[in-house]
C-alpha positions as a Python dict, from the first residue, in 0.01 Angstrom:
ca = {
    (1, 'M'): (0, 0, 0),
    (2, 'I'): (113, 371, -97),
    (3, 'T'): (18, 726, 35),
    (4, 'V'): (-21, 992, -264),
    (5, 'V'): (-27, 1329, -90),
    (6, 'W'): (-99, 1564, -330),
    (7, 'D'): (-6, 1991, -221),
    (8, 'T'): (-249, 2216, -384),
    (9, 'W'): (-152, 2639, -398),
    (10, 'L'): (-486, 2749, -523),
    (11, 'K'): (-513, 3149, -654),
    (12, 'P'): (-652, 3408, -389),
    (13, 'G'): (-1068, 3439, -418),
    (14, 'T'): (-1062, 3051, -551),
    (15, 'E'): (-1084, 2938, -263),
    (16, 'E'): (-1413, 2792, -248),
    (17, 'E'): (-1484, 2624, -553),
    (18, 'G'): (-1087, 2480, -513),
    (19, 'L'): (-1247, 2312, -260),
    (20, 'R'): (-1520, 2235, -395),
    (21, 'L'): (-1296, 2061, -692),
    (22, 'T'): (-1103, 1918, -470),
    (23, 'R'): (-1413, 1718, -343),
    (24, 'Q'): (-1482, 1631, -649),
    (25, 'V'): (-1225, 1510, -764),
    (26, 'W'): (-1161, 1280, -420),
    (27, 'S'): (-1592, 1156, -490),
    (28, 'D'): (-1469, 1031, -857),
    (29, 'M'): (-1121, 858, -700),
    (30, 'Q'): (-1359, 659, -546),
    (31, 'S'): (-1429, 433, -835),
    (32, 'F'): (-1145, 364, -925),
    (33, 'D'): (-998, 84, -946),
    (34, 'G'): (-710, 55, -656),
    (35, 'F'): (-831, 319, -470),
    (36, 'I'): (-816, 241, -75),
    (37, 'S'): (-920, 602, 101),
    (38, 'H'): (-849, 1018, 135),
    (39, 'R'): (-871, 1325, 330),
    (40, 'I'): (-836, 1645, 298),
    (41, 'L'): (-665, 1867, 471),
    (42, 'I'): (-727, 2244, 512),
    (43, 'D'): (-410, 2541, 674),
    (44, 'E'): (-571, 2707, 836),
    (45, 'D'): (-312, 3008, 806),
    (46, 'A'): (-393, 2953, 436),
    (47, 'P'): (-681, 2867, 338),
    (48, 'G'): (-598, 2828, -21),
    (49, 'H'): (-403, 2573, 86),
    (50, 'I'): (-501, 2234, 8),
    (51, 'M'): (-368, 1935, 61),
    (52, 'A'): (-495, 1541, -36),
    (53, 'L'): (-318, 1234, 133),
    (54, 'A'): (-476, 974, -105),
    (55, 'R'): (-400, 599, 36),
    (56, 'W'): (-363, 335, -304),
    (57, 'R'): (-341, -54, -383),
    (58, 'S'): (1, 23, -527),
    (59, 'R'): (205, 290, -696),
    (60, 'S'): (73, 124, -1091),
    (61, 'D'): (-292, 206, -945),
    (62, 'A'): (-230, 569, -923),
    (63, 'D'): (-47, 579, -1132),
    (64, 'A'): (-306, 450, -1402),
    (65, 'V'): (-532, 702, -1200),
    (66, 'R'): (-372, 1019, -1283),
    (67, 'E'): (-287, 972, -1639),
    (68, 'K'): (-704, 853, -1644),
    (69, 'Y'): (-810, 1111, -1478),
    (70, 'K'): (-573, 1406, -1617),
    (71, 'D'): (-785, 1532, -1914),
    (72, 'S'): (-1116, 1510, -1719),
    (73, 'E'): (-1308, 1784, -1660),
    (74, 'T'): (-1297, 1801, -1323),
    (75, 'I'): (-884, 1876, -1357),
    (76, 'R'): (-950, 2137, -1666),
    (77, 'R'): (-1159, 2334, -1420),
    (78, 'L'): (-921, 2350, -1119),
    (79, 'T'): (-621, 2350, -1273),
    (80, 'P'): (-696, 2773, -1433),
    (81, 'L'): (-779, 2853, -1004),
    (82, 'L'): (-356, 2699, -903),
    (83, 'A'): (-197, 2959, -784),
    (84, 'R'): (110, 2712, -914),
    (85, 'P'): (149, 2349, -1040),
    (86, 'R'): (34, 2130, -791),
    (87, 'D'): (286, 1882, -632),
    (88, 'R'): (239, 1495, -597),
    (89, 'W'): (484, 1268, -428),
    (90, 'I'): (428, 875, -319),
    (91, 'M'): (577, 760, 31),
    (92, 'R'): (473, 470, 242),
    (93, 'E'): (477, 364, 550),
    (94, 'D'): (798, 295, 784),
    (95, 'Q'): (697, -15, 892),
    (96, 'A'): (1008, -61, 1099),
    (97, 'G'): (940, 227, 1240),
    (98, 'Q'): (565, 170, 1427),
    (99, 'G'): (515, 153, 1794),
    (100, 'G'): (654, 406, 1992),
    (101, 'A'): (797, 806, 1952),
}
């Protein structure tokens, strides 16, 4: 299992629509094979800063869906609202580090 982290910065004044479209992206992801779950985090100090953490069965699943979805209507509507291109990181959990601080 992997976690894909999407870092989104919206232009000032587009926060409400950008969040709505971000929610739509992740609602759509639920219909794709390999998608497990997601969380959307909104920066308390910068409401135009959104991070989405999505769990996928594998990197190949996440990459395949990214390729299929990149030209979707939702992405076409979200892209002009971005202050800069979204960053994407592929992460795996450190299983050896489980259990305590």
